[in-house]
C-alpha positions as CSV (number, residue, x, y, z in Angstrom):
1,M,149.1,141.9,79.8
2,K,145.8,142.8,81.4
3,N,143.8,141.7,78.3
4,R,145.7,138.4,78.3
5,F,144.8,137.9,82.0
6,L,141.1,138.6,81.2
7,Q,141.2,136.1,78.4
8,M,142.7,133.4,80.6
9,K,140.1,134.1,83.3
10,R,137.2,133.9,80.8
11,A,138.6,130.6,79.4
12,L,139.0,129.1,82.9
13,S,135.5,130.2,83.8
14,T,134.1,128.5,80.7
15,V,136.0,125.3,81.4
16,L,134.7,125.3,85.0
17,L,131.1,125.9,83.8
18,V,131.3,123.1,81.3
19,L,132.7,120.7,83.9
20,L,129.9,121.7,86.4
21,L,127.2,121.2,83.8
22,S,128.7,117.9,82.8
23,A,128.9,116.8,86.5
24,I,125.2,117.7,87.0
25,G,124.1,115.8,84.0
26,M,126.2,112.8,84.9
27,T,125.0,112.7,88.4
28,K,121.3,112.9,87.4
29,G,121.8,110.3,84.7
30,F,123.6,108.0,87.1
31,A,121.0,108.4,89.9
32,Y,117.7,107.8,88.1
33,D,116.0,108.0,84.7
34,F,112.5,108.9,85.7
35,S,110.2,109.3,88.7
36,E,106.6,108.5,89.3
37,V,104.0,109.0,92.1
38,C,102.9,105.6,93.4
39,V,99.3,104.7,94.4
40,T,100.0,105.5,98.1
41,G,101.2,109.1,97.2
42,Q,105.0,108.9,97.5
43,T,107.3,110.0,94.7
44,L,109.7,107.2,93.8
45,Y,112.7,107.1,91.4
46,Y,113.7,104.5,88.9
47,K,116.8,103.6,86.9
48,I,116.5,101.7,83.6
49,T,118.7,98.5,83.8
50,D,117.6,96.9,80.6
51,A,116.2,99.1,77.8
52,T,115.4,96.1,75.6
53,N,113.3,94.2,78.1
54,H,112.1,97.4,79.8
55,Y,113.4,96.5,83.3
56,V,114.1,99.1,86.0
57,E,115.3,99.1,89.5
58,L,113.9,101.4,92.2
59,T,116.7,103.7,93.4
60,C,117.4,106.8,95.5
61,P,117.3,110.1,93.6
62,G,120.8,111.3,94.4
63,A,124.1,109.6,94.1
64,S,123.7,105.9,95.0
65,N,125.1,106.0,98.5
66,W,124.2,106.9,102.0
67,N,123.5,110.5,101.0
68,G,121.2,109.6,98.1
69,W,118.0,111.2,99.6
70,S,119.7,114.5,100.6
71,G,117.6,117.4,99.2
72,Y,114.6,115.1,98.3
73,E,111.5,114.2,100.2
74,R,112.0,110.7,101.6
75,P,109.1,108.3,101.2
76,A,107.2,107.7,104.5
77,G,104.2,105.7,105.7
78,D,102.9,102.7,103.9
79,V,104.2,102.3,100.4
80,I,102.8,100.1,97.6
81,L,105.0,99.7,94.6
82,P,103.2,99.5,91.2
83,E,103.0,96.3,89.1
84,N,104.0,98.3,86.0
85,L,105.4,101.7,85.1
86,Q,104.8,103.9,82.1
87,Y,107.6,106.0,80.8
88,D,108.4,107.5,77.3
89,G,105.6,105.4,75.7
90,A,106.8,102.1,77.1
91,T,105.8,99.8,80.0
92,Y,108.5,99.0,82.5
93,T,108.8,96.3,85.2
94,I,110.5,96.6,88.5
95,T,113.0,93.8,88.9
96,A,115.2,95.1,91.8
97,I,115.3,97.3,94.8
98,G,118.6,99.0,94.2
99,N,121.5,99.9,96.5
100,Y,120.6,102.5,99.1
101,A,117.1,102.7,97.6
102,F,115.4,103.6,100.9
103,Y,118.5,104.3,103.0
104,N,117.6,106.2,106.2
105,C,114.0,106.6,105.2
106,D,113.0,106.5,108.9
107,G,109.4,107.5,108.2
108,L,108.8,104.3,106.1
109,T,106.5,101.9,108.0
110,S,105.6,99.2,105.5
111,L,106.3,98.2,101.9
112,V,104.5,96.0,99.4
113,M,106.5,95.1,96.3
114,P,105.3,93.3,93.1
115,N,106.1,89.7,92.3
116,T,108.7,90.8,89.7
117,V,111.4,91.9,92.2
118,T,114.3,89.5,92.2
119,S,116.9,91.2,94.4
120,L,117.3,93.7,97.3
121,G,120.5,95.7,96.9
122,Y,123.2,96.8,99.3
123,S,121.8,98.8,102.2
124,A,118.4,98.9,100.5
125,F,116.5,99.6,103.7
126,N,119.4,100.4,106.0
127,D,118.4,102.5,109.0
128,C,114.7,102.4,108.2
129,N,114.1,102.2,111.9
130,N,110.3,102.5,111.8
131,L,109.8,99.8,109.2
132,T,107.6,97.2,110.8
133,S,106.2,95.2,107.9
134,I,107.5,94.2,104.5
135,N,106.5,91.5,102.0
136,L,109.2,89.6,100.1
137,P,107.6,88.1,97.0
138,N,108.4,84.6,95.8
139,S,110.5,86.2,93.0
140,V,113.2,87.4,95.3
141,T,116.4,85.3,95.1
142,S,119.0,87.4,97.1
143,I,119.0,89.8,100.0
144,G,121.9,92.2,99.7
145,S,124.5,93.1,102.3
146,Y,123.1,95.3,105.1
147,A,119.8,95.4,103.4
148,F,117.8,95.7,106.7
149,Y,120.6,96.9,108.9
150,Y,119.3,98.7,112.0
151,C,115.6,98.1,111.2
152,Y,115.0,97.6,114.9
153,N,111.2,97.9,114.8
154,M,110.8,95.0,112.4
155,V,109.5,92.1,114.6
156,S,109.2,89.3,112.0
157,I,109.9,88.6,108.4
158,E,109.0,85.7,106.1
159,I,111.8,84.8,103.7
160,P,110.3,83.2,100.6
161,N,111.4,79.8,99.2
162,S,113.0,81.6,96.2
163,V,115.8,83.2,98.3
164,T,119.2,81.4,97.9
165,S,121.5,83.9,99.7
166,I,121.3,86.2,102.7
167,N,124.4,88.4,102.5
168,E,126.7,90.0,105.0
169,G,125.0,92.0,107.8
170,A,121.6,91.7,106.1
171,F,119.6,91.8,109.3
172,Q,122.3,93.1,111.6
173,Y,121.0,95.1,114.6
174,C,117.4,94.2,113.9
175,S,117.0,94.1,117.7
176,G,113.1,93.7,117.5
177,L,113.3,90.6,115.4
178,T,111.9,87.7,117.4
179,S,111.5,85.0,114.7
180,V,112.9,84.2,111.3
181,A,111.9,81.3,109.0
182,L,114.7,80.3,106.7
183,P,113.6,78.7,103.5
184,N,114.8,75.4,102.1
185,S,116.2,77.2,99.0
186,L,118.8,79.0,101.1
187,T,122.5,78.1,100.3
188,S,124.6,80.9,101.9
189,I,124.3,82.8,105.2
190,G,126.7,85.7,105.1
191,G,128.9,87.0,107.9
192,W,127.1,89.0,110.6
193,A,123.8,88.3,108.9
194,F,121.7,88.2,112.1
195,S,124.3,89.6,114.5
196,Y,123.0,91.7,117.4
197,C,119.4,90.6,116.8
198,S,119.0,90.6,120.6
199,S,115.4,89.5,120.6
200,L,115.9,86.5,118.4
201,T,115.2,83.3,120.5
202,S,115.7,80.4,118.1
203,I,116.7,79.7,114.5
204,E,116.7,76.6,112.3
205,I,119.3,76.1,109.6
206,P,117.7,74.2,106.6
207,S,119.3,71.3,104.8
208,S,120.1,73.4,101.7
209,V,122.6,75.6,103.5
210,N,126.2,74.8,102.4
211,N,128.1,77.9,103.5
212,I,127.9,79.8,106.8
213,E,130.3,82.8,107.1
214,S,131.7,84.4,110.2
215,N,129.7,85.7,113.1
216,P,126.2,85.2,111.8
217,F,124.6,85.2,115.3
218,T,127.1,87.3,117.4
219,G,125.3,89.4,120.0
220,C,122.0,87.4,119.8
221,S,121.8,87.5,123.6
222,S,118.3,85.9,123.7
223,L,119.2,83.0,121.4
224,V,118.6,79.8,123.2
225,Q,118.4,77.3,120.4
226,I,120.1,76.7,117.0
227,T,118.9,73.7,115.1
228,V,120.5,72.4,111.9
229,A,118.3,70.2,109.8
230,S,119.2,66.6,110.4
231,D,119.8,65.9,106.7
232,N,122.1,68.9,106.1
233,A,125.2,67.4,104.5
234,Y,127.5,70.3,105.5
235,Y,126.7,71.3,109.1
236,D,125.6,69.8,112.3
237,S,124.2,71.0,115.7
238,R,124.7,68.8,118.7
239,G,121.6,68.3,120.9
240,N,120.2,71.2,122.9
241,C,123.0,73.7,122.2
242,K,123.8,76.8,120.4
243,A,126.6,75.6,118.2
244,I,127.2,74.7,114.6
245,I,129.9,72.3,113.5
246,N,131.3,71.9,109.9
247,K,130.9,68.2,109.1
248,S,133.7,68.0,106.6
249,T,136.4,69.9,108.6
250,N,135.1,69.2,112.1
251,A,135.5,72.9,112.9
252,L,133.3,74.6,115.4
253,V,132.1,77.6,113.4
254,V,129.4,79.0,115.7
255,G,129.9,78.6,119.4
256,C,127.4,81.1,121.0
257,K,127.0,79.9,124.7
258,Y,128.5,76.5,124.1
259,T,130.5,75.5,127.2
260,V,131.5,71.9,126.4
261,I,133.0,71.3,123.0
262,P,132.5,67.7,121.7
263,N,135.5,65.4,121.2
264,S,134.8,65.3,117.4
265,V,135.9,69.0,117.0
266,T,139.4,69.4,115.6
267,S,139.5,73.2,115.3
268,I,137.7,76.3,116.7
269,A,137.1,78.5,113.7
270,E,137.6,82.2,113.4
271,N,135.1,84.3,115.4
272,A,133.4,81.2,116.8
273,F,132.7,82.7,120.2
274,Y,133.2,86.4,119.1
275,E,131.7,88.7,121.8
276,C,129.9,85.9,123.7
277,Y,129.6,88.1,126.7
278,D,127.9,85.6,129.0
279,L,130.5,82.9,128.4
280,T,132.2,82.3,131.8
281,S,133.9,78.9,131.2
282,I,134.7,76.6,128.4
283,T,136.1,73.0,128.1
284,I,138.3,72.4,125.0
285,P,138.8,68.7,124.3
286,N,142.1,67.1,123.3
287,S,140.9,66.7,119.7
288,V,141.3,70.4,119.0
289,T,144.5,71.3,117.3
290,S,144.0,75.0,116.5
291,I,142.1,78.0,117.8
292,G,141.3,80.5,115.1
293,Y,141.5,84.2,114.6
294,N,139.2,86.2,116.9
295,A,137.8,83.0,118.3
296,F,137.1,84.3,121.8
297,Y,137.4,88.0,121.1
298,N,135.9,90.3,123.8
299,C,134.5,87.4,125.9
300,Y,135.1,89.6,128.9
301,N,133.4,87.3,131.4
302,L,135.6,84.3,130.6
303,T,137.7,83.9,133.7
304,S,140.0,80.9,132.9
305,I,141.0,78.7,130.0
306,V,142.9,75.4,129.7
307,I,144.5,74.9,126.3
308,P,144.9,71.1,125.8
309,N,148.2,69.5,124.7
310,S,146.8,68.8,121.2
311,V,146.7,72.5,120.3
312,T,149.6,73.7,118.2
313,L,148.4,77.1,117.1
314,I,146.5,80.0,118.7
315,D,145.9,82.4,115.9
316,D,145.8,86.2,115.9
317,D,143.5,88.0,118.4
318,A,142.1,84.7,119.7
319,F,141.6,86.0,123.3
320,E,141.9,89.7,122.7
321,S,140.0,91.9,125.2
322,C,139.0,88.9,127.4
323,S,139.5,91.3,130.3
324,G,138.2,88.9,132.9
325,L,140.7,86.2,132.0
326,A,142.8,85.6,135.1
327,T,144.3,82.2,134.5
328,V,145.6,80.5,131.3
329,A,147.2,77.1,131.0
330,L,149.0,76.5,127.7
331,G,149.5,72.9,126.4
332,N,152.9,71.5,125.8
333,S,152.4,71.0,122.0
334,L,151.8,74.7,121.3
335,T,154.2,76.2,118.8
336,T,152.7,79.5,117.8
337,I,151.1,82.3,119.7
338,G,149.8,84.8,117.1
339,N,149.6,88.6,117.1
340,N,147.5,90.2,119.8
341,V,146.4,86.8,121.2
342,F,146.1,88.1,124.8
343,Y,146.0,91.8,124.0
344,N,144.1,93.8,126.6
345,C,143.7,90.8,128.9
346,E,144.1,93.0,131.9
347,G,143.0,90.4,134.4
348,L,146.0,88.1,133.5
349,T,148.6,88.2,136.2
350,S,150.9,85.3,135.2
351,I,151.4,82.8,132.4
352,E,153.8,80.0,131.7
353,I,155.0,79.6,128.2
354,P,155.8,75.9,127.3
355,N,159.2,74.9,125.8
356,S,157.3,73.9,122.6
357,V,156.6,77.5,121.6
358,T,158.8,78.8,118.8
359,S,157.1,82.1,118.0
360,I,155.2,84.8,119.8
361,G,153.5,87.4,117.7
362,G,153.4,91.2,118.0
363,W,151.5,92.7,120.9
364,A,150.6,89.1,122.0
365,F,150.5,90.4,125.6
366,G,150.0,94.1,124.9
367,Y,148.1,96.0,127.6
368,C,148.1,93.1,130.0
369,T,148.5,95.7,132.6
370,N,148.5,93.3,135.6
371,L,151.0,90.8,134.1
372,T,154.1,91.3,136.3
373,S,156.5,88.8,134.9
374,I,156.9,86.3,132.1
375,E,159.6,83.8,131.1
376,I,160.4,83.3,127.5
377,P,161.7,79.8,126.9
378,G,164.8,79.1,124.8
379,S,162.7,77.4,122.1
380,V,161.4,80.8,121.0
381,T,163.2,81.8,117.8
């Protein structure tokens, strides 16, 4: 019995050792294929992406995630990437800055990359909070999600004419960023792309942009001007304002500090005024028929709102956490109050629900701690 137990123990140990060695090999193979000291003295790591054409992407040495530099010396100071790399008797070209390539390299101050790089990956420079200067060559076509997230010491960046997409959160929390020039090649601005860039004062949307996703400028407290190119076929900005309207749907997609909505607007899109902290009042015209998800979320200085008779739907979370909201007048065409619409509106003391309303969503008035009474009309089913 004892011998049998020892045999089983040895067999189990052998299996565990094989698995461990395999895991180490797989991890190393997945992370990078070779490393090289660049001209500025930093050791950088590369993964072969195309063995035939000899293309590589610059990567982090560990697993390709937020922990990829754990146990390795992070590159710091000014970094100049090489034009070409020599490995195993072949010459390789850098075509991409990979996912998490410089994640949390907080000693990195500047980067010069060759004119062969076409893309910046997910979180490529995320949390490089001392990065002040970076050149984006004319070869770059896309800037990945959260690529420069929290790079708060970067004051300006020139985006080349080759870039067609700036993805979600790409420059989120770049609070030192004062100016951005968007190229005429750009077609997509992702959600939260420039959100909380609190020093950004103005921005111009070029004629090439055909898609603007949610919350691109939320928390840009210094933003005083948004201008959409006059020949943009998809979006429009109205005079001296901070708003963007979708021409085809007449939806207000970015509201910022807009206080008077034009009569042409038929809907307020999701997140249009998300966390517009300094919004105190708003006039909604009779042309508006719906108020979208999260439209006025956490606008805590908004004190009153009149919903016109044209509005039939207030979608989920539309006025959630508008804690300063004291009075609300609901129009008599309203049929649906979505989930959490007035959740945590603790300043609300009373509200009259019109007879047109047929449904009230879950937690619609949750944590309205000063709401003392409410009458549900017979129309509610």
